[in-house]
N, C-alpha and C positions, 0 to 999 in steps of 0.2 A: 370514230374511230374507225379506217379503212381495214381492209385485210392487210395491205402492204406497210401499214403501221401497228400491224400489230407484233411485240416483241417475243422473242423463242422464250421459252420455258427452261430456269436455269437446268443443269445436270444434279440429279436425286443424287445427296450423299450417299456412301456404303449401304448406312444403316435404313433407307427408306427404297434399299432395295430386293424384291420380291422372288421368289421361284415359286410361280404356279405349280399348285398341284394336281397331282393327275388323278383322279378319281371317279367310278362310276357314279357316285353320289352325288359329283355335281350334275352329273347327267339325267340323274332320280330325279334331284330337287329338281330343278329345272323342267322337266318335263311333268311334274305335280304342279306346278306356278302355272305353266301355260293351260292344263287342263282344265285347273279349276279358276281359271282368268283372274289373277293376283297378281295387283304391281306390289313391287318392294321396294326400298328405299334403297336398297344395296341397289339396283340399277340404275334407277332414275338416279340417284345422288352420285355416280359413279364411285361409290366407295369401291375403293385399294382393296379390302380384305372380303370382299364377295366369294373371291375364289374357293377364299379358306373356308369362309362359312357356311355357303351352300356343299361345300367338300364335307363337311360334318353333316350335312342333314339343316342345317337351321338356318333362317334367312328371317330379315325384320318387316312384317306387312306394313304396307305403305296404305292405309284407306282414301276413299273418302276421291277417289280419283288421281289420276299422274298430272294433274296440273294446277298449277299452281295459281292464287292470283296475286303473288307478292312475287319480288323480284329480286329477290340479294344476292349482294356479287359475289359471294362464296358459294351460292349453289349451283347444281346443275339441274334441277329441277326445272319440269317447260314451265314458265309463265306463260298462260291462256287463259280463256275462256274457258272455265269448266262446265264437264255435263252435269246430267243429273244422277244425283245419288241412287246407288245402285241398292235396291231393298233385298235383296237376295245376297250382298257381300260380306255382312258379318257370318251368317251362315256358312259360305264358303270359308273365310278365315278360321272355323271354327272347325272346320272338317281338315281342313290344310294343317293345322295341328296336330289334332287328332291320328293322322296320317301321319305325320313327321317325329310321333310321338313325344312334344318338346314338354318338358316340364318346366320351362322359362318361355311365354314369348312374349316379347314386343311387339305392339300397336304402334303405329303413328300414325301422322295424315298429312298433305298437302295443309297448307294454308285456306279457308273458305271464306271470304271475307263476304262472299253474294248470299252468304246466309245468314239467318238472322241467329240463327246461335252457332255457328261460326263451324258445325258441325260435329258440336259436344254429342247431341243426340245421336248421332252415326257409332260415335264411337262407346255411348252407353249400350247401345242393342249388338256393337261386336263383343264389348266385354259382357256381356250377359249371352252371347250365344256361343262364346269360349267354354266358359265357367259350365254352363249345360252340358256340354261335347265333352269336356274334360276337368271332370272332377280334382283337385288338390293342384291344376297346374298354376305358376304362379305368374301372375300378368301384371307387367309392365307398359304403362302408354307414355310416348310421347308428344306433348302435343304442340300445337301453336298458342300465342297467348290469347284467344277468344278474344283479342281489343279491351283484355281484363274484366269481362262481361261475370260479373256475380255469380249468376244463372249458369253460366255455361260453365263456369268451374263446378259448380254444386249440380251440377248434371253428371258430370266424369262421375266428379267425387260421389258422388250415388250410386255407384257401379259399382263401387267397393274394389277397383283396384289393387292391388300391390304398393304399388312402385308409380308415382306420378311425374315423371321427368320434363323438363321444358326448360328449355337450353339458353344460357346467356352469350351463349358466342361469342365475345368478345368486351375488351374494354372501356370502359366507357366512353373514354376518349373520338374510339373508332366506330362504336356502336352505329352515326349517321350516317358513317357511308361502306358499313360492312351486311345492315341490317336493313332492308327497305320498309318503310312504314314503323316497325320493331320500334321501342324504347328498350333502354335501359334497366328503367324506374321501374317501365310498365313489368317486366322479365321476371325481377325482385316482388314485386307487388302478388303478382299471379303464383307466385313459389311462396309466398309467406299465409293469402290465401288459403291454398291446397292444405298446407301445411296446421293451421287451424282449424279449417276446415272435419278431420279426420285426425286424433288421436294414434290409430293407429297405423297410418299411410307413411310410407318414408319418402321423402321429395328427393330431387335428381337433379343435376344440371352441369352441362358440358362448355369447357370453352375451345375454342382453335386458335392454338399459338404458331407465333411466324408471318404476322399482319402487318407486325411493326411496333405491338406493344413492347412495356418496359419490362422488366419485372416487377420491380415497385409496383405499375398499373397491374400489373396478374395477382399479386398480394392483395393489392387493395379491394379486387375483385372477388378473392374469394373468402375475404370477410365480409363486403358486403353479403354475401352466399348465406353468409354461415348470420349473418344479422336477419337476414329472412327464414334463419331455421333448417338449412338446407343439409337434408343428411350426407346424401352421397355426391360427390365430384370425379368428373373425369375430363382430362386435359390430355388435346392429340395433336399435331401437328398440320395443319392447315396446307391442301394441294390444290395448287390450279386446277381444278377440273377441265376448265378448256383455254385457249388463250385469251377471249373475248371474257374473260371471269379475273376477279381480283389478282394480281401477283402474290406471288410469293417474295417475303422481304425476306425472312431469316430461314434456314433449317436449323432447328431449334435439338440440340445435343441431348442424345439418352444421358448425361450426367445432369443435362440440367433440367430435362422433365422429373427425374429422380430428384434432385434436389427440393424444385419445386409439390412433389410429392411428401417428401417428410413434413414442411410448410404447412401443408394441407390437414396432416394427419394432427400436426401439434395445433391446429384451430379446431380442433375438433369433429372435423368430419367422419364415420363410421365407417365407410369404405370408399375409399383411392384409387383409381385407374389413369397413373398417368404416363405417357409414353409415345412415343413419335406414331406409331402407328393406332392408335388407342381412338373408338368414336362411339358417339355414345349406346350403342347396343354390342358391342362389340366384346367379347367373353363376357353378356349382361349377368348370366347363368351364375358367375363368380362370387357373385353376391350373395352372401346366406344371412338370413336375417336372423 
């Protein structure tokens, strides 16, 4: 598709228009991240909430670089040949969490299919460093699928994160067009293995709505997640990050999100966040075990 063939993005409905906060905290967060040379999914994925989160002095750390080996149709993270892992990155993440005085930290990563373990060992080292410098902190990881490797999943679980998050992203029918290389059943398998591998861990997953799915398909996906013993669910509106990404097919209303949230609770999720601006790690600290 050429630049002249790109269709303009549809106008946002009122409930998705945000007022950017003005706060010295935003600048301090930006400065700290720059000083410690850290990436965040907030910036790399063009999250609409990053102004709010940074103004509150929080961020979602993205480890293993900012180059992903996959090219998902919804994601703004750069697809390119990754650079070597930075051995001091786990310590830098731990220092940032300490200086930001975080009580709940979310650590995610790009997909690293170039690495034998998919980056699982790097997750493990980061978790260990964060816990060492921040005793008592709640650690949540948002992981790629590791190609469903038992060894990689067990490596991350061995570091004892409190919450193991892996996003299903969308319904079964749309998965091939939305997610590059990932599969619907593989993601369910990852979540099921994570839950089976640790009795104390909470598993979490999220989906984007507005890509052309039906309500019935969303309900089936939620049932499949519960079948994989997933504990926590997030539902949010997909927003097209650039004109070259998948278009938005529908802006789901706050009322529809609320109704789906009620269905999710009825299905047995212990915590549900469902709303247009919800993202995987948005207000993650609101979940209390």
